PABALUM-558552 format. One record per residue (C-alpha): x, z, y; residue number from 1. Coordinates in pm, whole numbers, plus 50000, padded with zeros to 5 digits. Last residue first. Example, Ala and Ser with C-alpha at 12.3 -4.5 7.8 and 13.67 -1.06 7.14 Angstrom:
BEGIN
{drennu {51367; 50714; 49894}; 2}
{drennu {51230; 50780; 49550}; 1}
% end
This chain:
BEGIN
{drennu {50118; 50282; 49497}; 68}
{drennu {50455; 50329; 49647}; 67}
{drennu {50420; 50324; 50034}; 66}
{drennu {50527; 50036; 50237}; 65}
{drennu {50566; 50147; 50608}; 64}
{drennu {50476; 49926; 50896}; 63}
{drennu {50598; 49982; 51250}; 62}
{drennu {50437; 50046; 51588}; 61}
{drennu {50471; 50037; 51967}; 60}
{drennu {50144; 50120; 52125}; 59}
{drennu {49911; 49867; 52303}; 58}
{drennu {49631; 49960; 52535}; 57}
{drennu {49680; 49649; 52743}; 56}
{drennu {49317; 49606; 52839}; 55}
{drennu {49315; 49225; 52773}; 54}
{drennu {49093; 49223; 52457}; 53}
{drennu {48886; 49518; 52608}; 52}
{drennu {48798; 49291; 52896}; 51}
{drennu {48567; 49070; 52683}; 50}
{drennu {48571; 48787; 52414}; 49}
{drennu {48393; 49022; 52172}; 48}
{drennu {48497; 48941; 51816}; 47}
{drennu {48751; 48680; 51851}; 46}
{drennu {48901; 48850; 52159}; 45}
{drennu {48902; 49196; 52022}; 44}
{drennu {49078; 49057; 51703}; 43}
{drennu {49325; 48854; 51899}; 42}
{drennu {49427; 49134; 52124}; 41}
{drennu {49571; 49025; 52467}; 40}
{drennu {49891; 48976; 52640}; 39}
{drennu {50107; 49091; 52354}; 38}
{drennu {50375; 49362; 52416}; 37}
{drennu {50714; 49195; 52350}; 36}
{drennu {50893; 49124; 52013}; 35}
{drennu {50557; 49053; 51852}; 34}
{drennu {50428; 49129; 51519}; 33}
{drennu {50047; 49226; 51569}; 32}
{drennu {49827; 49522; 51445}; 31}
{drennu {49461; 49569; 51512}; 30}
{drennu {49340; 49923; 51517}; 29}
{drennu {49113; 49897; 51826}; 28}
{drennu {49365; 50077; 52049}; 27}
{drennu {49607; 49785; 51973}; 26}
{drennu {49919; 49858; 51744}; 25}
{drennu {50235; 49647; 51830}; 24}
{drennu {50518; 49524; 51608}; 23}
{drennu {50879; 49456; 51596}; 22}
{drennu {51047; 49212; 51394}; 21}
{drennu {51419; 49243; 51330}; 20}
{drennu {51422; 49164; 50955}; 19}
{drennu {51406; 49533; 50859}; 18}
{drennu {51058; 49563; 50957}; 17}
{drennu {51138; 49675; 51311}; 16}
{drennu {51177; 49988; 51522}; 15}
{drennu {51427; 49962; 51802}; 14}
{drennu {51599; 50303; 51893}; 13}
{drennu {51484; 50505; 52166}; 12}
{drennu {51211; 50720; 52017}; 11}
{drennu {51065; 50939; 52301}; 10}
{drennu {50713; 50912; 52152}; 9}
{drennu {50695; 50864; 51778}; 8}
{drennu {50642; 50491; 51689}; 7}
{drennu {50263; 50448; 51582}; 6}
{drennu {50209; 50407; 51202}; 5}
{drennu {50093; 50109; 51013}; 4}
{drennu {50029; 50148; 50635}; 3}
{drennu {50133; 49924; 50357}; 2}
{drennu {50003; 50004; 49989}; 1}
% end
């Protein structure tokens, strides 16, 4: 199982998937691989096409593979 977790506050090192890819977690729960903060949330845009898709509520995040 793969889980997505926010990067703890105050973390200064780059967090990535081991291949240099960094990720972002939107406040709706969507995760996106991107080196920079995405402009809009694709999930919110597809579902609602409203301001929430552009609200900028992104948190730096990483994935964690757990043994099943």
